[in-house]
N, CA, C and O atoms as CSV, one atom per row, in Angstrom:
chain,resi,resn,atom,element,x,y,z
A,1,UNK,N,N,40.064,-59.928,-34.532
A,1,UNK,CA,C,40.768,-61.158,-34.236
A,1,UNK,C,C,39.862,-62.039,-33.396
A,1,UNK,O,O,39.801,-61.897,-32.175
A,2,UNK,N,N,39.184,-62.921,-34.033
A,2,UNK,CA,C,38.295,-63.813,-33.303
A,2,UNK,C,C,39.051,-64.971,-32.656
A,2,UNK,O,O,38.625,-65.482,-31.620
A,3,UNK,N,N,40.153,-65.386,-33.246
A,3,UNK,CA,C,40.952,-66.475,-32.683
A,3,UNK,C,C,42.000,-65.887,-31.735
A,3,UNK,O,O,42.865,-65.139,-32.191
A,4,UNK,N,N,41.957,-66.196,-30.430
A,4,UNK,CA,C,42.915,-65.611,-29.479
A,4,UNK,C,C,44.360,-66.029,-29.739
A,4,UNK,O,O,45.281,-65.420,-29.196
A,5,UNK,N,N,44.570,-67.045,-30.551
A,5,UNK,CA,C,45.937,-67.475,-30.862
A,5,UNK,C,C,46.531,-66.728,-32.048
A,5,UNK,O,O,47.721,-66.866,-32.335
A,6,UNK,N,N,45.709,-65.933,-32.746
A,6,UNK,CA,C,46.234,-65.127,-33.844
A,6,UNK,C,C,47.207,-64.098,-33.287
A,6,UNK,O,O,46.960,-63.500,-32.240
A,7,UNK,N,N,48.298,-63.899,-33.986
A,7,UNK,CA,C,49.300,-62.936,-33.542
A,7,UNK,C,C,49.013,-61.574,-34.173
A,7,UNK,O,O,48.673,-61.475,-35.352
A,8,UNK,N,N,49.154,-60.557,-33.379
A,8,UNK,CA,C,49.043,-59.202,-33.905
A,8,UNK,C,C,50.338,-58.877,-34.639
A,8,UNK,O,O,51.409,-59.354,-34.261
A,9,UNK,N,N,50.241,-58.084,-35.661
A,9,UNK,CA,C,51.435,-57.727,-36.416
A,9,UNK,C,C,51.362,-56.265,-36.834
A,9,UNK,O,O,50.288,-55.742,-37.131
A,10,UNK,N,N,52.489,-55.634,-36.852
A,10,UNK,CA,C,52.594,-54.258,-37.329
A,10,UNK,C,C,53.514,-54.250,-38.540
A,10,UNK,O,O,54.475,-55.016,-38.613
A,11,UNK,N,N,53.210,-53.389,-39.473
A,11,UNK,CA,C,54.020,-53.268,-40.670
A,11,UNK,C,C,54.601,-51.860,-40.728
A,11,UNK,O,O,53.845,-50.889,-40.709
A,12,UNK,N,N,55.915,-51.725,-40.796
A,12,UNK,CA,C,56.497,-50.380,-40.873
A,12,UNK,C,C,56.207,-49.750,-42.234
A,12,UNK,O,O,55.983,-50.460,-43.215
A,13,UNK,N,N,56.212,-48.426,-42.292
A,13,UNK,CA,C,55.990,-47.764,-43.577
A,13,UNK,C,C,57.169,-47.996,-44.517
A,13,UNK,O,O,58.254,-48.361,-44.063
A,14,UNK,N,N,56.976,-47.791,-45.807
A,14,UNK,CA,C,58.069,-47.967,-46.770
A,14,UNK,C,C,59.231,-47.011,-46.476
A,14,UNK,O,O,59.037,-45.933,-45.914
A,15,UNK,N,N,60.427,-47.422,-46.863
A,15,UNK,CA,C,61.611,-46.594,-46.627
A,15,UNK,C,C,62.268,-46.205,-47.942
A,15,UNK,O,O,62.050,-46.830,-48.979
A,16,UNK,N,N,63.072,-45.163,-47.870
A,16,UNK,CA,C,63.903,-44.715,-48.986
A,16,UNK,C,C,65.353,-44.845,-48.557
A,16,UNK,O,O,65.657,-44.726,-47.370
A,17,UNK,N,N,66.241,-45.083,-49.486
A,17,UNK,CA,C,67.663,-45.186,-49.163
A,17,UNK,C,C,68.010,-46.534,-48.559
A,17,UNK,O,O,67.148,-47.383,-48.335
A,18,UNK,N,N,69.300,-46.703,-48.302
A,18,UNK,CA,C,69.789,-47.956,-47.732
A,18,UNK,C,C,70.785,-47.675,-46.619
A,18,UNK,O,O,71.412,-46.616,-46.586
A,19,UNK,N,N,70.923,-48.617,-45.719
A,19,UNK,CA,C,71.908,-48.522,-44.648
A,19,UNK,C,C,71.693,-47.306,-43.768
A,19,UNK,O,O,70.580,-47.054,-43.305
A,20,UNK,N,N,72.764,-46.548,-43.538
A,20,UNK,CA,C,72.698,-45.365,-42.672
A,20,UNK,C,C,71.809,-44.279,-43.259
A,20,UNK,O,O,71.336,-43.410,-42.525
A,21,UNK,N,N,71.574,-44.308,-44.550
A,21,UNK,CA,C,70.757,-43.286,-45.203
A,21,UNK,C,C,69.292,-43.686,-45.303
A,21,UNK,O,O,68.496,-42.975,-45.917
A,22,UNK,N,N,68.933,-44.811,-44.709
A,22,UNK,CA,C,67.553,-45.282,-44.750
A,22,UNK,C,C,66.656,-44.361,-43.938
A,22,UNK,O,O,66.998,-43.983,-42.818
A,23,UNK,N,N,65.509,-43.999,-44.502
A,23,UNK,CA,C,64.544,-43.140,-43.819
A,23,UNK,C,C,63.156,-43.488,-44.314
A,23,UNK,O,O,62.994,-44.051,-45.397
A,24,UNK,N,N,62.153,-43.149,-43.515
A,24,UNK,CA,C,60.785,-43.417,-43.934
A,24,UNK,C,C,60.417,-42.506,-45.094
A,24,UNK,O,O,60.821,-41.344,-45.136
A,25,UNK,N,N,59.653,-43.039,-46.030
A,25,UNK,CA,C,59.184,-42.277,-47.182
A,25,UNK,C,C,58.146,-41.267,-46.708
A,25,UNK,O,O,57.069,-41.674,-46.273
A,26,UNK,N,N,58.426,-39.958,-46.774
A,26,UNK,CA,C,57.472,-38.965,-46.268
A,26,UNK,C,C,56.133,-38.988,-46.997
A,26,UNK,O,O,55.106,-38.640,-46.413
A,27,UNK,N,N,56.133,-39.393,-48.263
A,27,UNK,CA,C,54.883,-39.440,-49.017
A,27,UNK,C,C,54.005,-40.609,-48.582
A,27,UNK,O,O,52.799,-40.603,-48.831
A,28,UNK,N,N,54.598,-41.611,-47.935
A,28,UNK,CA,C,53.832,-42.771,-47.486
A,28,UNK,C,C,53.294,-42.589,-46.071
A,28,UNK,O,O,52.465,-43.378,-45.619
A,29,UNK,N,N,53.762,-41.546,-45.359
A,29,UNK,CA,C,53.330,-41.319,-43.982
A,29,UNK,C,C,52.024,-40.537,-43.942
A,29,UNK,O,O,51.725,-39.746,-44.836
A,30,UNK,N,N,51.261,-40.775,-42.892
A,30,UNK,CA,C,49.995,-40.063,-42.701
A,30,UNK,C,C,49.862,-39.697,-41.226
A,30,UNK,O,O,50.765,-39.963,-40.433
A,31,UNK,N,N,48.744,-39.093,-40.862
A,31,UNK,CA,C,48.492,-38.747,-39.464
A,31,UNK,C,C,48.374,-39.989,-38.586
A,31,UNK,O,O,48.508,-39.892,-37.366
A,32,UNK,N,N,48.128,-41.140,-39.177
A,32,UNK,CA,C,48.009,-42.386,-38.430
A,32,UNK,C,C,49.377,-42.901,-37.969
A,32,UNK,O,O,49.454,-43.713,-37.047
A,33,UNK,N,N,50.447,-42.435,-38.603
A,33,UNK,CA,C,51.802,-42.863,-38.248
A,33,UNK,C,C,52.374,-41.913,-37.205
A,33,UNK,O,O,52.101,-40.713,-37.235
A,34,UNK,N,N,53.152,-42.442,-36.300
A,34,UNK,CA,C,53.803,-41.592,-35.309
A,34,UNK,C,C,53.045,-41.561,-34.001
A,34,UNK,O,O,52.268,-42.464,-33.690
A,35,UNK,N,N,53.282,-40.507,-33.240
A,35,UNK,CA,C,52.673,-40.377,-31.929
A,35,UNK,C,C,52.371,-38.915,-31.651
A,35,UNK,O,O,52.969,-38.023,-32.253
A,36,UNK,N,N,51.461,-38.678,-30.754
A,36,UNK,CA,C,51.155,-37.316,-30.349
A,36,UNK,C,C,52.038,-36.986,-29.149
A,36,UNK,O,O,52.043,-37.726,-28.165
A,37,UNK,N,N,52.768,-35.910,-29.218
A,37,UNK,CA,C,53.699,-35.533,-28.156
A,37,UNK,C,C,53.615,-34.023,-27.965
A,37,UNK,O,O,54.451,-33.283,-28.483
A,38,UNK,N,N,52.600,-33.560,-27.216
A,38,UNK,CA,C,52.402,-32.116,-27.077
A,38,UNK,C,C,53.537,-31.400,-26.351
A,38,UNK,O,O,53.676,-30.187,-26.505
A,39,UNK,N,N,54.347,-32.099,-25.573
A,39,UNK,CA,C,55.439,-31.465,-24.847
A,39,UNK,C,C,56.768,-31.496,-25.583
A,39,UNK,O,O,57.803,-31.186,-24.992
A,40,UNK,N,N,56.765,-31.864,-26.862
A,40,UNK,CA,C,58.013,-32.015,-27.604
A,40,UNK,C,C,58.799,-30.715,-27.691
A,40,UNK,O,O,60.014,-30.718,-27.492
A,41,UNK,N,N,58.137,-29.615,-27.980
A,41,UNK,CA,C,58.848,-28.340,-28.125
A,41,UNK,C,C,59.491,-27.912,-26.804
A,41,UNK,O,O,60.638,-27.465,-26.791
A,42,UNK,N,N,58.762,-28.047,-25.699
A,42,UNK,CA,C,59.307,-27.675,-24.390
A,42,UNK,C,C,60.495,-28.568,-24.025
A,42,UNK,O,O,61.488,-28.081,-23.486
A,43,UNK,N,N,60.403,-29.859,-24.310
A,43,UNK,CA,C,61.507,-30.773,-24.024
A,43,UNK,C,C,62.724,-30.420,-24.869
A,43,UNK,O,O,63.851,-30.432,-24.372
A,44,UNK,N,N,62.502,-30.106,-26.143
A,44,UNK,CA,C,63.612,-29.734,-27.023
A,44,UNK,C,C,64.317,-28.488,-26.482
A,44,UNK,O,O,65.546,-28.450,-26.420
A,45,UNK,N,N,63.552,-27.478,-26.096
A,45,UNK,CA,C,64.143,-26.246,-25.571
A,45,UNK,C,C,64.907,-26.501,-24.272
A,45,UNK,O,O,65.930,-25.865,-24.019
A,46,UNK,N,N,64.419,-27.418,-23.459
A,46,UNK,CA,C,65.082,-27.747,-22.193
A,46,UNK,C,C,66.396,-28.484,-22.433
A,46,UNK,O,O,67.374,-28.250,-21.723
A,47,UNK,N,N,66.428,-29.367,-23.420
A,47,UNK,CA,C,67.615,-30.186,-23.655
A,47,UNK,C,C,68.602,-29.560,-24.635
A,47,UNK,O,O,69.746,-30.006,-24.718
A,48,UNK,N,N,68.183,-28.533,-25.381
A,48,UNK,CA,C,69.058,-27.890,-26.367
A,48,UNK,C,C,69.050,-26.369,-26.201
A,48,UNK,O,O,68.712,-25.664,-27.152
A,49,UNK,N,N,69.410,-25.838,-25.033
A,49,UNK,CA,C,69.354,-24.381,-24.842
A,49,UNK,C,C,70.368,-23.622,-25.698
A,49,UNK,O,O,70.090,-22.494,-26.104
A,50,UNK,N,N,71.529,-24.202,-25.983
A,50,UNK,CA,C,72.550,-23.518,-26.780
A,50,UNK,C,C,72.101,-23.348,-28.226
A,50,UNK,O,O,72.414,-22.334,-28.850
A,51,UNK,N,N,71.385,-24.305,-28.761
A,51,UNK,CA,C,70.922,-24.225,-30.143
A,51,UNK,C,C,69.968,-23.056,-30.318
A,51,UNK,O,O,69.997,-22.391,-31.354
A,52,UNK,N,N,69.118,-22.788,-29.325
A,52,UNK,CA,C,68.184,-21.672,-29.411
A,52,UNK,C,C,68.925,-20.339,-29.387
A,52,UNK,O,O,68.540,-19.419,-30.108
A,53,UNK,N,N,69.971,-20.210,-28.584
A,53,UNK,CA,C,70.728,-18.969,-28.475
A,53,UNK,C,C,71.481,-18.668,-29.774
A,53,UNK,O,O,71.637,-17.505,-30.144
A,54,UNK,N,N,71.945,-19.709,-30.464
A,54,UNK,CA,C,72.687,-19.522,-31.710
A,54,UNK,C,C,71.797,-19.037,-32.842
A,54,UNK,O,O,72.258,-18.283,-33.699
A,55,UNK,N,N,70.537,-19.447,-32.870
A,55,UNK,CA,C,69.645,-19.087,-33.967
A,55,UNK,C,C,69.040,-17.712,-33.791
A,55,UNK,O,O,68.460,-17.181,-34.738
A,56,UNK,N,N,69.152,-17.112,-32.615
A,56,UNK,CA,C,68.551,-15.792,-32.389
A,56,UNK,C,C,69.524,-14.687,-32.660
A,56,UNK,O,O,69.180,-13.513,-32.519
């Protein structure tokens, strides 16, 4: 962007379905989409302890 007045823009990935059933197309997603969250599993276990007990 050589012109400082140019606006940055992001484009969401394609979706499947409509309304409440709308979701991102898994075939259109890549490693470039999303975020890195190394603590996700620990956070899930902390916030959902009953779910872990039911599956064991």
